[in-house]
All heavy atoms as a GROMACS GRO file, in nm:
protein
  558
    1MET      N    1   8.303   6.754   7.605
    1MET     CA    2   8.175   6.712   7.658
    1MET      C    3   8.103   6.629   7.552
    1MET      O    4   8.102   6.663   7.435
    1MET     CB    5   8.091   6.833   7.697
    1MET     CG    6   7.948   6.796   7.731
    1MET     SD    7   7.843   6.938   7.764
    1MET     CE    8   7.864   6.944   7.940
    2THR      N    9   8.040   6.524   7.595
    2THR     CA   10   7.963   6.438   7.505
    2THR      C   11   7.817   6.480   7.507
    2THR      O   12   7.757   6.497   7.613
    2THR     CB   13   7.974   6.291   7.549
    2THR    OG1   14   8.111   6.254   7.548
    2THR    CG2   15   7.895   6.201   7.458
    3ASN      N   16   7.760   6.498   7.390
    3ASN     CA   17   7.619   6.531   7.376
    3ASN      C   18   7.550   6.421   7.298
    3ASN      O   19   7.599   6.380   7.193
    3ASN     CB   20   7.600   6.663   7.301
    3ASN     CG   21   7.659   6.780   7.375
    3ASN    OD1   22   7.632   6.798   7.492
    3ASN    ND2   23   7.739   6.859   7.308
    4SER      N   24   7.437   6.373   7.351
    4SER     CA   25   7.355   6.276   7.278
    4SER      C   26   7.237   6.352   7.219
    4SER      O   27   7.159   6.413   7.292
    4SER     CB   28   7.305   6.167   7.372
    4SER     OG   29   7.413   6.094   7.425
    5VAL      N   30   7.226   6.352   7.088
    5VAL     CA   31   7.122   6.427   7.018
    5VAL      C   32   7.023   6.328   6.959
    5VAL      O   33   7.063   6.232   6.893
    5VAL     CB   34   7.184   6.515   6.908
    5VAL    CG1   35   7.076   6.590   6.831
    5VAL    CG2   36   7.285   6.613   6.968
    6THR      N   37   6.892   6.350   6.983
    6THR     CA   38   6.792   6.258   6.932
    6THR      C   39   6.664   6.331   6.891
    6THR      O   40   6.635   6.440   6.941
    6THR     CB   41   6.759   6.149   7.037
    6THR    OG1   42   6.682   6.047   6.977
    6THR    CG2   43   6.686   6.205   7.157
    7LYS      N   44   6.592   6.271   6.798
    7LYS     CA   45   6.463   6.324   6.755
    7LYS      C   46   6.355   6.265   6.846
    7LYS      O   47   6.354   6.145   6.873
    7LYS     CB   48   6.437   6.286   6.610
    7LYS     CG   49   6.311   6.348   6.552
    7LYS     CD   50   6.299   6.313   6.404
    7LYS     CE   51   6.174   6.370   6.345
    7LYS     NZ   52   6.162   6.334   6.202
    8ILE      N   53   6.264   6.350   6.892
    8ILE     CA   54   6.157   6.310   6.983
    8ILE      C   55   6.025   6.352   6.920
    8ILE      O   56   6.017   6.458   6.857
    8ILE     CB   57   6.174   6.381   7.120
    8ILE    CG1   58   6.311   6.350   7.178
    8ILE    CG2   59   6.062   6.342   7.216
    8ILE    CD1   60   6.352   6.443   7.291
    9GLU      N   61   5.922   6.272   6.937
    9GLU     CA   62   5.789   6.311   6.891
    9GLU      C   63   5.700   6.331   7.013
    9GLU      O   64   5.691   6.245   7.100
    9GLU     CB   65   5.728   6.205   6.801
    9GLU     CG   66   5.595   6.251   6.741
    9GLU     CD   67   5.543   6.158   6.635
    9GLU    OE1   68   5.621   6.116   6.549
    9GLU    OE2   69   5.423   6.128   6.640
   10CYS      N   70   5.635   6.446   7.021
   10CYS     CA   71   5.550   6.479   7.134
   10CYS      C   72   5.427   6.387   7.135
   10CYS      O   73   5.359   6.373   7.034
   10CYS     CB   74   5.506   6.625   7.127
   10CYS     SG   75   5.401   6.674   7.266
   11GLU      N   76   5.398   6.328   7.251
   11GLU     CA   77   5.281   6.241   7.266
   11GLU      C   78   5.152   6.322   7.271
   11GLU      O   79   5.045   6.270   7.244
   11GLU     CB   80   5.296   6.158   7.393
   11GLU     CG   81   5.415   6.066   7.391
   11GLU     CD   82   5.452   6.014   7.528
   11GLU    OE1   83   5.402   6.066   7.630
   11GLU    OE2   84   5.534   5.921   7.533
   12ASN      N   85   5.161   6.449   7.304
   12ASN     CA   86   5.044   6.535   7.318
   12ASN      C   87   5.002   6.597   7.184
   12ASN      O   88   4.890   6.579   7.139
   12ASN     CB   89   5.069   6.644   7.422
   12ASN     CG   90   4.948   6.729   7.447
   12ASN    OD1   91   4.841   6.678   7.478
   12ASN    ND2   92   4.963   6.859   7.433
   13CYS      N   93   5.094   6.669   7.119
   13CYS     CA   94   5.059   6.740   6.995
   13CYS      C   95   5.108   6.670   6.869
   13CYS      O   96   5.071   6.708   6.758
   13CYS     CB   97   5.110   6.884   6.999
   13CYS     SG   98   5.290   6.900   6.986
   14GLY      N   99   5.194   6.568   6.883
   14GLY     CA  100   5.242   6.492   6.769
   14GLY      C  101   5.355   6.555   6.690
   14GLY      O  102   5.400   6.498   6.591
   15LYS      N  103   5.403   6.672   6.733
   15LYS     CA  104   5.509   6.740   6.657
   15LYS      C  105   5.647   6.685   6.697
   15LYS      O  106   5.673   6.663   6.814
   15LYS     CB  107   5.502   6.889   6.681
   15LYS     CG  108   5.376   6.950   6.622
   15LYS     CD  109   5.379   7.099   6.624
   15LYS     CE  110   5.251   7.150   6.557
   15LYS     NZ  111   5.239   7.293   6.568
   16PRO      N  112   5.734   6.666   6.599
   16PRO     CA  113   5.870   6.621   6.629
   16PRO      C  114   5.958   6.739   6.671
   16PRO      O  115   5.935   6.853   6.630
   16PRO     CB  116   5.917   6.562   6.496
   16PRO     CG  117   5.841   6.639   6.394
   16PRO     CD  118   5.707   6.672   6.457
   17PHE      N  119   6.058   6.709   6.753
   17PHE     CA  120   6.157   6.810   6.791
   17PHE      C  121   6.288   6.741   6.825
   17PHE      O  122   6.293   6.619   6.842
   17PHE     CB  123   6.107   6.899   6.906
   17PHE     CG  124   6.076   6.827   7.035
   17PHE    CD1  125   6.168   6.820   7.138
   17PHE    CD2  126   5.951   6.768   7.054
   17PHE    CE1  127   6.139   6.755   7.257
   17PHE    CE2  128   5.920   6.704   7.174
   17PHE     CZ  129   6.015   6.698   7.274
   18ILE      N  130   6.395   6.818   6.832
   18ILE     CA  131   6.528   6.767   6.862
   18ILE      C  132   6.559   6.794   7.009
   18ILE      O  133   6.536   6.903   7.060
   18ILE     CB  134   6.635   6.836   6.775
   18ILE    CG1  135   6.606   6.814   6.626
   18ILE    CG2  136   6.776   6.787   6.811
   18ILE    CD1  137   6.614   6.671   6.581
   19GLY      N  138   6.613   6.691   7.075
   19GLY     CA  139   6.654   6.706   7.215
   19GLY      C  140   6.801   6.670   7.229
   19GLY      O  141   6.857   6.594   7.149
   20VAL      N  142   6.863   6.726   7.333
   20VAL     CA  143   7.003   6.696   7.362
   20VAL      C  144   7.018   6.660   7.509
   20VAL      O  145   6.962   6.725   7.596
   20VAL     CB  146   7.096   6.814   7.324
   20VAL    CG1  147   7.063   6.940   7.402
   20VAL    CG2  148   7.242   6.776   7.345
   21PHE      N  149   7.089   6.550   7.533
   21PHE     CA  150   7.124   6.507   7.668
   21PHE      C  151   7.274   6.528   7.683
   21PHE      O  152   7.352   6.486   7.597
   21PHE     CB  153   7.086   6.361   7.690
   21PHE     CG  154   7.118   6.312   7.828
   21PHE    CD1  155   7.045   6.358   7.937
   21PHE    CD2  156   7.219   6.221   7.850
   21PHE    CE1  157   7.074   6.314   8.065
   21PHE    CE2  158   7.248   6.177   7.978
   21PHE     CZ  159   7.176   6.223   8.085
   22ARG      N  160   7.314   6.593   7.790
   22ARG     CA  161   7.456   6.622   7.813
   22ARG      C  162   7.521   6.499   7.875
   22ARG      O  163   7.532   6.486   7.996
   22ARG     CB  164   7.473   6.743   7.903
   22ARG     CG  165   7.398   6.867   7.859
   22ARG     CD  166   7.449   6.918   7.729
   22ARG     NE  167   7.372   7.038   7.691
   22ARG     CZ  168   7.400   7.113   7.590
   22ARG    NH1  169   7.501   7.085   7.513
   22ARG    NH2  170   7.326   7.217   7.562
   23GLY      N  171   7.558   6.405   7.792
   23GLY     CA  172   7.618   6.278   7.835
   23GLY      C  173   7.568   6.167   7.744
   23GLY      O  174   7.520   6.193   7.634
   24LEU      N  175   7.580   6.043   7.791
   24LEU     CA  176   7.533   5.929   7.714
   24LEU      C  177   7.405   5.876   7.775
   24LEU      O  178   7.392   5.868   7.898
   24LEU     CB  179   7.639   5.818   7.715
   24LEU     CG  180   7.773   5.854   7.651
   24LEU    CD1  181   7.875   5.742   7.673
   24LEU    CD2  182   7.756   5.881   7.503
   25PHE      N  183   7.309   5.838   7.690
   25PHE     CA  184   7.185   5.778   7.738
   25PHE      C  185   7.213   5.642   7.801
   25PHE      O  186   7.295   5.565   7.751
   25PHE     CB  187   7.085   5.757   7.624
   25PHE     CG  188   7.014   5.881   7.581
   25PHE    CD1  189   7.036   5.934   7.455
   25PHE    CD2  190   6.923   5.944   7.664
   25PHE    CE1  191   6.969   6.047   7.412
   25PHE    CE2  192   6.856   6.058   7.623
   25PHE     CZ  193   6.880   6.109   7.496
   26ASP      N  194   7.144   5.613   7.909
   26ASP     CA  195   7.144   5.481   7.973
   26ASP      C  196   7.013   5.416   7.932
   26ASP      O  197   6.905   5.466   7.967
   26ASP     CB  198   7.153   5.497   8.125
   26ASP     CG  199   7.154   5.365   8.199
   26ASP    OD1  200   7.106   5.263   8.145
   26ASP    OD2  201   7.200   5.364   8.314
   27VAL      N  202   7.017   5.307   7.856
   27VAL     CA  203   6.894   5.246   7.803
   27VAL      C  204   6.805   5.189   7.912
   27VAL      O  205   6.690   5.155   7.885
   27VAL     CB  206   6.925   5.139   7.696
   27VAL    CG1  207   6.990   5.203   7.574
   27VAL    CG2  208   7.009   5.027   7.752
   28SER      N  209   6.852   5.180   8.036
   28SER     CA  210   6.770   5.128   8.145
   28SER      C  211   6.698   5.240   8.221
   28SER      O  212   6.626   5.213   8.317
   28SER     CB  213   6.855   5.046   8.242
   28SER     OG  214   6.944   5.130   8.312
   29LYS      N  215   6.714   5.364   8.178
   29LYS     CA  216   6.654   5.478   8.250
   29LYS      C  217   6.551   5.549   8.162
   29LYS      O  218   6.546   5.532   8.041
   29LYS     CB  219   6.762   5.575   8.292
   29LYS     CG  220   6.867   5.510   8.381
   29LYS     CD  221   6.915   5.601   8.486
   29LYS     CE  222   7.024   5.541   8.571
   29LYS     NZ  223   6.980   5.445   8.665
   30THR      N  224   6.468   5.631   8.227
   30THR     CA  225   6.365   5.710   8.159
   30THR      C  226   6.408   5.856   8.157
   30THR      O  227   6.459   5.907   8.257
   30THR     CB  228   6.229   5.695   8.230
   30THR    OG1  229   6.194   5.556   8.230
   30THR    CG2  230   6.120   5.775   8.161
   31TYR      N  231   6.382   5.923   8.044
   31TYR     CA  232   6.422   6.062   8.026
   31TYR      C  233   6.300   6.146   7.993
   31TYR      O  234   6.194   6.094   7.956
   31TYR     CB  235   6.524   6.072   7.913
   31TYR     CG  236   6.653   6.001   7.947
   31TYR    CD1  237   6.667   5.864   7.927
   31TYR    CD2  238   6.760   6.070   8.004
   31TYR    CE1  239   6.783   5.798   7.962
   31TYR    CE2  240   6.877   6.004   8.038
   31TYR     CZ  241   6.888   5.868   8.017
   31TYR     OH  242   7.003   5.802   8.052
   32THR      N  243   6.313   6.277   8.006
   32THR     CA  244   6.203   6.368   7.975
   32THR      C  245   6.256   6.496   7.911
   32THR      O  246   6.370   6.536   7.936
   32THR     CB  247   6.120   6.401   8.101
   32THR    OG1  248   6.006   6.478   8.064
   32THR    CG2  249   6.201   6.477   8.204
   33ALA      N  250   6.170   6.556   7.829
   33ALA     CA  251   6.200   6.685   7.766
   33ALA      C  252   6.068   6.759   7.747
   33ALA      O  253   5.964   6.696   7.730
   33ALA     CB  254   6.270   6.666   7.633
   34ALA      N  255   6.073   6.891   7.750
   34ALA     CA  256   5.953   6.972   7.728
   34ALA      C  257   5.938   7.000   7.579
   34ALA      O  258   6.031   7.049   7.515
   34ALA     CB  259   5.962   7.103   7.806
   35CYS      N  260   5.822   6.969   7.525
   35CYS     CA  261   5.794   6.996   7.384
   35CYS      C  262   5.796   7.147   7.362
   35CYS      O  263   5.726   7.221   7.433
   35CYS     CB  264   5.658   6.938   7.346
   35CYS     SG  265   5.605   6.982   7.180
   36PRO      N  266   5.872   7.196   7.265
   36PRO     CA  267   5.876   7.341   7.241
   36PRO      C  268   5.747   7.396   7.179
   36PRO      O  269   5.722   7.516   7.186
   36PRO     CB  270   5.994   7.358   7.146
   36PRO     CG  271   6.011   7.226   7.080
   36PRO     CD  272   5.964   7.123   7.179
   37SER      N  273   5.663   7.309   7.124
   37SER     CA  274   5.538   7.355   7.062
   37SER      C  275   5.425   7.370   7.163
   37SER      O  276   5.358   7.472   7.168
   37SER     CB  277   5.494   7.258   6.952
   37SER     OG  278   5.587   7.258   6.848
   38CYS      N  279   5.404   7.267   7.247
   38CYS     CA  280   5.291   7.271   7.341
   38CYS      C  281   5.334   7.278   7.487
   38CYS      O  282   5.251   7.289   7.576
   38CYS     CB  283   5.199   7.151   7.318
   38CYS     SG  284   5.272   6.993   7.369
   39GLU      N  285   5.465   7.267   7.513
   39GLU     CA  286   5.526   7.277   7.646
   39GLU      C  287   5.491   7.162   7.740
   39GLU      O  288   5.518   7.170   7.859
   39GLU     CB  289   5.493   7.413   7.710
   39GLU     CG  290   5.546   7.528   7.627
   39GLU     CD  291   5.519   7.664   7.689
   39GLU    OE1  292   5.459   7.671   7.796
   39GLU    OE2  293   5.558   7.763   7.626
   40GLU      N  294   5.432   7.054   7.688
   40GLU     CA  295   5.405   6.935   7.770
   40GLU      C  296   5.534   6.855   7.787
   40GLU      O  297   5.619   6.853   7.699
   40GLU     CB  298   5.298   6.847   7.705
   40GLU     CG  299   5.160   6.907   7.706
   40GLU     CD  300   5.100   6.915   7.845
   40GLU    OE1  301   5.119   6.822   7.925
   40GLU    OE2  302   5.034   7.017   7.873
   41GLN      N  303   5.547   6.785   7.901
   41GLN     CA  304   5.660   6.697   7.924
   41GLN      C  305   5.640   6.568   7.846
   41GLN      O  306   5.533   6.510   7.849
   41GLN     CB  307   5.676   6.664   8.073
   41GLN     CG  308   5.724   6.780   8.157
   41GLN     CD  309   5.867   6.818   8.125
   41GLN    OE1  310   5.954   6.735   8.106
   41GLN    NE2  311   5.893   6.948   8.120
   42VAL      N  312   5.744   6.524   7.777
   42VAL     CA  313   5.743   6.399   7.703
   42VAL      C  314   5.841   6.305   7.772
   42VAL      O  315   5.956   6.341   7.795
   42VAL     CB  316   5.786   6.422   7.556
   42VAL    CG1  317   5.789   6.291   7.479
   42VAL    CG2  318   5.696   6.523   7.488
   43PHE      N  319   5.795   6.186   7.808
   43PHE     CA  320   5.879   6.086   7.874
   43PHE      C  321   5.913   5.977   7.773
   43PHE      O  322   5.828   5.936   7.694
   43PHE     CB  323   5.806   6.026   7.994
   43PHE     CG  324   5.785   6.126   8.104
   43PHE    CD1  325   5.671   6.205   8.106
   43PHE    CD2  326   5.878   6.141   8.205
   43PHE    CE1  327   5.651   6.298   8.206
   43PHE    CE2  328   5.859   6.233   8.305
   43PHE     CZ  329   5.746   6.312   8.306
   44PHE      N  330   6.037   5.929   7.776
   44PHE     CA  331   6.080   5.824   7.684
   44PHE      C  332   6.197   5.748   7.744
   44PHE      O  333   6.272   5.801   7.826
   44PHE     CB  334   6.117   5.885   7.547
   44PHE     CG  335   6.222   5.991   7.554
   44PHE    CD1  336   6.355   5.961   7.533
   44PHE    CD2  337   6.188   6.123   7.582
   44PHE    CE1  338   6.452   6.059   7.540
   44PHE    CE2  339   6.284   6.222   7.589
   44PHE     CZ  340   6.417   6.190   7.568
   45PRO      N  341   6.214   5.621   7.702
   45PRO     CA  342   6.327   5.542   7.752
   45PRO      C  343   6.457   5.588   7.689
   45PRO      O  344   6.457   5.651   7.583
   45PRO     CB  345   6.291   5.400   7.708
   45PRO     CG  346   6.206   5.418   7.588
   45PRO     CD  347   6.129   5.547   7.610
   46GLY      N  348   6.568   5.554   7.755
   46GLY     CA  349   6.698   5.583   7.698
   46GLY      C  350   6.708   5.519   7.560
   46GLY      O  351   6.653   5.410   7.538
   47VAL      N  352   6.772   5.586   7.468
   47VAL     CA  353   6.777   5.541   7.330
   47VAL      C  354   6.921   5.537   7.279
   47VAL      O  355   7.007   5.606   7.330
   47VAL     CB  356   6.694   5.634   7.239
   47VAL    CG1  357   6.547   5.623   7.269
   47VAL    CG2  358   6.740   5.778   7.251
   48VAL      N  359   6.941   5.457   7.178
   48VAL     CA  360   7.067   5.462   7.105
   48VAL      C  361   7.052   5.576   7.007
   48VAL      O  362   6.953   5.586   6.935
   48VAL     CB  363   7.093   5.328   7.032
   48VAL    CG1  364   7.220   5.337   6.949
   48VAL    CG2  365   7.100   5.214   7.132
   49THR      N  366   7.147   5.667   7.008
   49THR     CA  367   7.130   5.791   6.933
   49THR      C  368   7.262   5.842   6.876
   49THR      O  369   7.365   5.778   6.894
   49THR     CB  370   7.067   5.896   7.027
   49THR    OG1  371   7.034   6.012   6.953
   49THR    CG2  372   7.160   5.933   7.139
   50LEU      N  373   7.258   5.956   6.812
   50LEU     CA  374   7.379   6.018   6.759
   50LEU      C  375   7.456   6.087   6.870
   50LEU      O  376   7.399   6.158   6.953
   50LEU     CB  377   7.342   6.122   6.653
   50LEU     CG  378   7.272   6.069   6.528
   50LEU    CD1  379   7.231   6.187   6.440
   50LEU    CD2  380   7.363   5.975   6.452
   51ILE      N  381   7.585   6.066   6.872
   51ILE     CA  382   7.673   6.136   6.964
   51ILE      C  383   7.734   6.249   6.884
   51ILE      O  384   7.799   6.227   6.783
   51ILE     CB  385   7.782   6.043   7.020
   51ILE    CG1  386   7.722   5.915   7.077
   51ILE    CG2  387   7.868   6.116   7.122
   51ILE    CD1  388   7.619   5.935   7.184
   52ASN      N  389   7.711   6.372   6.930
   52ASN     CA  390   7.746   6.487   6.849
   52ASN      C  391   7.791   6.601   6.938
   52ASN      O  392   7.720   6.640   7.029
   52ASN     CB  393   7.623   6.528   6.767
   52ASN     CG  394   7.652   6.636   6.666
   52ASN    OD1  395   7.757   6.699   6.670
   52ASN    ND2  396   7.560   6.658   6.576
   53GLU      N  397   7.908   6.653   6.912
   53GLU     CA  398   7.958   6.767   6.989
   53GLU      C  399   7.883   6.895   6.956
   53GLU      O  400   7.872   6.984   7.036
   53GLU     CB  401   8.107   6.786   6.961
   53GLU     CG  402   8.193   6.671   7.004
   53GLU     CD  403   8.248   6.688   7.144
   53GLU    OE1  404   8.246   6.797   7.197
   53GLU    OE2  405   8.296   6.588   7.198
   54GLU      N  406   7.831   6.905   6.833
   54GLU     CA  407   7.760   7.026   6.792
   54GLU      C  408   7.610   7.007   6.812
   54GLU      O  409   7.550   6.918   6.755
   54GLU     CB  410   7.790   7.057   6.646
   54GLU     CG  411   7.938   7.078   6.624
   54GLU     CD  412   7.967   7.180   6.519
   54GLU    OE1  413   7.875   7.250   6.475
   54GLU    OE2  414   8.084   7.189   6.482
   55VAL      N  415   7.553   7.092   6.893
   55VAL     CA  416   7.411   7.083   6.926
   55VAL      C  417   7.333   7.181   6.838
   55VAL      O  418   7.368   7.298   6.830
   55VAL     CB  419   7.389   7.116   7.076
   55VAL    CG1  420   7.243   7.112   7.110
   55VAL    CG2  421   7.469   7.020   7.162
   56PRO      N  422   7.226   7.134   6.772
   56PRO     CA  423   7.144   7.225   6.691
   56PRO      C  424   7.089   7.340   6.777
   56PRO      O  425   7.057   7.321   6.895
   56PRO     CB  426   7.031   7.136   6.641
   56PRO     CG  427   7.083   6.997   6.649
   56PRO     CD  428   7.177   6.996   6.767
   57ASP      N  429   7.077   7.458   6.718
   57ASP     CA  430   7.030   7.576   6.790
   57ASP      C  431   6.891   7.557   6.851
   57ASP      O  432   6.861   7.613   6.956
   57ASP     CB  433   7.028   7.699   6.699
   57ASP     CG  434   7.168   7.746   6.662
   57ASP    OD1  435   7.263   7.716   6.738
   57ASP    OD2  436   7.182   7.812   6.558
   58ASN      N  437   6.806   7.479   6.786
   58ASN     CA  438   6.668   7.463   6.833
   58ASN      C  439   6.649   7.343   6.924
   58ASN      O  440   6.537   7.308   6.959
   58ASN     CB  441   6.573   7.453   6.713
   58ASN     CG  442   6.602   7.332   6.626
   58ASN    OD1  443   6.710   7.273   6.634
   58ASN    ND2  444   6.507   7.294   6.543
   59ALA      N  445   6.757   7.277   6.968
   59ALA     CA  446   6.745   7.159   7.054
   59ALA      C  447   6.701   7.197   7.195
   59ALA      O  448   6.743   7.300   7.249
   59ALA     CB  449   6.878   7.086   7.059
   60VAL      N  450   6.615   7.113   7.253
   60VAL     CA  451   6.572   7.133   7.392
   60VAL      C  452   6.654   7.040   7.482
   60VAL      O  453   6.703   6.937   7.438
   60VAL     CB  454   6.421   7.108   7.411
   60VAL    CG1  455   6.340   7.204   7.326
   60VAL    CG2  456   6.385   6.964   7.378
   61GLU      N  457   6.669   7.076   7.608
   61GLU     CA  458   6.744   6.995   7.703
   61GLU      C  459   6.663   6.872   7.744
   61GLU      O  460   6.544   6.880   7.770
   61GLU     CB  461   6.777   7.076   7.829
   61GLU     CG  462   6.877   7.186   7.808
   61GLU     CD  463   7.018   7.134   7.783
   61GLU    OE1  464   7.057   7.030   7.839
   61GLU    OE2  465   7.089   7.200   7.705
   62ILE      N  466   6.731   6.759   7.750
   62ILE     CA  467   6.673   6.634   7.799
   62ILE      C  468   6.730   6.609   7.937
   62ILE      O  469   6.849   6.629   7.961
   62ILE     CB  470   6.710   6.517   7.706
   62ILE    CG1  471   6.650   6.538   7.566
   62ILE    CG2  472   6.664   6.384   7.766
   62ILE    CD1  473   6.696   6.437   7.463
   63MET      N  474   6.643   6.565   8.030
   63MET     CA  475   6.686   6.535   8.166
   63MET      C  476   6.641   6.396   8.204
   63MET      O  477   6.545   6.343   8.147
   63MET     CB  478   6.626   6.637   8.263
   63MET     CG  479   6.670   6.779   8.237
   63MET     SD  480   6.596   6.895   8.352
   63MET     CE  481   6.675   6.846   8.503
   64LEU      N  482   6.708   6.337   8.303
   64LEU     CA  483   6.661   6.210   8.360
   64LEU      C  484   6.525   6.236   8.423
   64LEU      O  485   6.507   6.333   8.497
   64LEU     CB  486   6.757   6.162   8.467
   64LEU     CG  487   6.865   6.066   8.424
   64LEU    CD1  488   6.965   6.044   8.538
   64LEU    CD2  489   6.808   5.936   8.378
   65ALA      N  490   6.429   6.151   8.398
   65ALA     CA  491   6.296   6.169   8.454
   65ALA      C  492   6.297   6.161   8.605
   65ALA      O  493   6.219   6.227   8.672
   65ALA     CB  494   6.199   6.063   8.396
   66SER      N  495   6.388   6.085   8.664
   66SER     CA  496   6.393   6.072   8.809
   66SER      C  497   6.425   6.205   8.876
   66SER      O  498   6.380   6.232   8.987
   66SER     CB  499   6.497   5.968   8.850
   66SER     OG  500   6.624   6.003   8.804
   67ILE      N  501   6.499   6.292   8.809
   67ILE     CA  502   6.530   6.424   8.865
   67ILE      C  503   6.406   6.511   8.866
   67ILE      O  504   6.377   6.580   8.964
   67ILE     CB  505   6.645   6.491   8.785
   67ILE    CG1  506   6.772   6.410   8.804
   67ILE    CG2  507   6.662   6.636   8.824
   67ILE    CD1  508   6.888   6.451   8.716
   68ILE      N  509   6.327   6.506   8.759
   68ILE     CA  510   6.205   6.583   8.749
   68ILE      C  511   6.096   6.531   8.842
   68ILE      O  512   6.027   6.605   8.908
   68ILE     CB  513   6.151   6.583   8.603
   68ILE    CG1  514   6.254   6.642   8.508
   68ILE    CG2  515   6.018   6.654   8.590
   68ILE    CD1  516   6.285   6.787   8.529
   69CYS      N  517   6.083   6.398   8.848
   69CYS     CA  518   5.974   6.334   8.923
   69CYS      C  519   6.011   6.302   9.067
   69CYS      O  520   5.924   6.261   9.145
   69CYS     CB  521   5.930   6.206   8.853
   69CYS     SG  522   5.869   6.234   8.687
   70GLY      N  523   6.138   6.315   9.102
   70GLY     CA  524   6.179   6.288   9.240
   70GLY      C  525   6.181   6.141   9.275
   70GLY      O  526   6.162   6.105   9.390
   71THR      N  527   6.204   6.053   9.177
   71THR     CA  528   6.211   5.910   9.206
   71THR      C  529   6.356   5.868   9.222
   71THR      O  530   6.447   5.948   9.206
   71THR     CB  531   6.146   5.828   9.091
   71THR    OG1  532   6.222   5.849   8.972
   71THR    CG2  533   6.002   5.868   9.070
   72SER      N  534   6.378   5.742   9.251
   72SER     CA  535   6.514   5.694   9.276
   72SER      C  536   6.575   5.624   9.156
   72SER      O  537   6.657   5.537   9.169
   72SER     CB  538   6.513   5.599   9.395
   72SER     OG  539   6.430   5.488   9.367
   73ASP      N  540   6.538   5.664   9.034
   73ASP     CA  541   6.590   5.603   8.912
   73ASP      C  542   6.720   5.669   8.870
   73ASP      O  543   6.737   5.715   8.760
   73ASP     CB  544   6.485   5.619   8.800
   73ASP     CG  545   6.526   5.549   8.671
   73ASP    OD1  546   6.601   5.450   8.679
   73ASP    OD2  547   6.485   5.595   8.565
   74ARG      N  548   6.817   5.678   8.959
   74ARG     CA  549   6.943   5.748   8.931
   74ARG      C  550   7.055   5.655   8.904
   74ARG      O  551   7.071   5.552   8.942
   74ARG     CB  552   6.982   5.838   9.048
   74ARG     CG  553   6.880   5.945   9.065
   74ARG     CD  554   6.916   6.032   9.180
   74ARG     NE  555   6.799   6.115   9.206
   74ARG     CZ  556   6.803   6.232   9.258
   74ARG    NH1  557   6.915   6.283   9.291
   74ARG    NH2  558   6.696   6.300   9.279
   0.00000   0.00000   0.00000
């Protein structure tokens, strides 16, 4: 399985955290992850990132924003 691991900074509280997407990011799509500090959703475009089979223990799951928001960005 391919894991894309990236550092994210929360737009609400400003704290950085690590996220993991199970697959490869598509730079034309929008993704989201819940900040582990304030629990707000953070939205960000697909990024070029590290491909890593080993996921850090504190990483949060990243999902396509279209799945969360119910849009057709699939």
